[in-house]
N, C-alpha and C positions, 0 to 999 in steps of 0.2 A: 740887433736886428730882430724886428717881430717875427710871430710865429703867422703861417697862412691862416689860421683859426682866427686869430686876433685880428688881423688885416680885414676878413671876411665881418667879423663882427662890427668893426670900426664903420666900414663902408654900408652896411645895413642900418647902423645908428645913425646915419647920416642921411639916409633915402629916405624918399617921401613915398616910394613904392616900389614892388619888384613888377617889371615886365618880363614875361616869359612865353614868347610866341614859341611853339614849337609844334611840328608836326606828329612826331611820337615821343612819349617820354611814360614810362609806366611808375615810377616813384620818386622823381626828382628831389634831391637833397637840397637845393637852393629854395623850392617854393616850400619843403616844410620847415627849413629854417626861418625863412620869413615869416610864417605864420606864428610859430613858435615863439617869434619876437614881437610879434603884433604888427608887422609890417605889412599894410595890405597889397595884394597880389592881382595882377591883371595878367592871366594865362589862358592857353588854348585849352578848350573842354576835351583833351584826351588822355587815354592812359589812367593813371592813378589821381591825376591832378584834380578831377573834382570830387575825390574823398577827402582832399585837404582843403580846397577853396568854396566856401560857401557863399553864393552871390548874394551881394546886400549885407553880409555879416563881416567877411574878412577879405573881400576883393569880388572882381567880377570874371567871368569866363566867356570867350566868345571860340566860334567855330574856328577850328585849325586852318589857315591858309586863308581866312578872309581878313583881308587888310582893313576893308573899310568898318567891319565891326571891331577889329583891334582897334583902329584910331579914334572910334565912337567910344569904346570903353575907357581909354584913356583920356578922354575929354571929362567923359561923364565923373571917372575917379576924381579927375582934378577940382572938378566944381562942387563937388558933394561937400557939405558940411561933416560929414561922417569920417572923412577920411582921418582928420586929426585924432578923432576920438578912437579910431581902430587900434592904435598902438596902446592904450590905456585898458581898455575893455575887451574880452572877447564875445560880448554881445552888443548888437547894434544899439545906437541911440534912439531915443523916440523919433519916430519917422523915417529912420535910415533905410528900412526895408523897400519903402518907395522911393527914395531920392538916390540911392546908391544904385542905380541901373542903366545899363549902357545905350537906352533909347533918349534921344533929346526931348 
């Protein structure tokens, strides 16, 4: 039997990105773990989340409760060429600051 920590590590290793839509969360461990592992994060801009997610570098933020912005952010993250590079480098690749953005 594997430990819960090993299961989380395995799931994050296979994930493309972490989706974290929430209305309130001061310091979510899931977001911190994803950032440490280099997994891009699409999350609500609430509580302490903006302290961990830097838009255009390791993920995207959207206003809490705004389904349209959440959807746009997911689409933007999926189509950006920077997404794959986010796992290997804490700094964005050339041009990622402009292409990794939720607006179409």
